[in-house]
N, C-alpha and C positions, 0 to 999 in steps of 0.2 A: 400899972393892967402895962399888959406889954404891946405892943402896933408892932401887927403882919408888913412884913416884907408887899409894895410893889412889886409886882411883874413887867413886868418888861411886855408896852400897846404892841402889837404885831402892827407890817405896816398896813395900808389898805387894797395895798397892787390883791396880796396873798389871796384875800374871796375874789376878787375879777370880776365883779358887780356890776356892772350893767346903768351904770353912771346918767347916760345920757335916756337912756328908758325911765333909769325913776327920775328922774326932775320932768320930763319930758309926764308926768304923771299914766306911763303906761298901765302901772300895778297896781296903780292906787284904782286907777275905772275898772280894774275889772272885778279886786273884790266886791267893787261898790254893784258891778252891775249883779252877778252870783248873789251876794247881801238881797235887791231885792231884786231880783228872780227868789230866792227859797221866801222872802216875807208875801212875798204874791199869793205865791204856791197853797200857801200855810194859809193864809187869811189874814192874818196879821197888819189890816187898816191900819193903824192909828202908827205902830209903831217903823208902819211902810208911810207912808208919809214922813216922818221923823227922821228916817235914815236920806231924803227929799235932803228936809232943810242944813242934817248936817252936811250933807255932803256937801251943799251951796255951798255951806257956811268956810269946809275947807278947800274948793275953790278957788272966794273971795283971796281968803289968807295966804293961799298958794300965786298969786297975780291971774287968774284963769276968774277975770270979770264976765269976759261974756259967755263965759259958761257958765258963771254962776248966776249973773241975769236969771238961764234958765232953767234953771235946773227948782230957782226957787218961784219961778213962776209958776211953777209944772205941781213942783209940792201947795203952792195954793190953790189951786185950782184944782187938787186933791186931796186939799182939805176941803173944797168949798159943797164938794159933791158929796148926794146924801144918799150917805148909809143903807146900805139892803140888808132886810131881816137877812141873817143866816141860819139855818136849822140844825149848826154842831155851834150855839152861842159864841162864834170868835168878833177879834173885834172887830 
């Protein structure tokens, strides 16, 4: 079996990534806020609460402990709220 030759990797500088903003969580925060908004608009309550939990875990692993605690507390509050009956049958 022949082994494919490996290509030379491009240097990270070629991509001009905003490393500081990425490390600060700027882009991941924006993705979370957009996902949260879509789930809320569509009435996917269970997924909405799960998104908060997942985001809290991500923040904790990223070293953003204070933010993680706030997000996880919000997830617990959302999970404890009674679910109103919806005529569309959404969750």
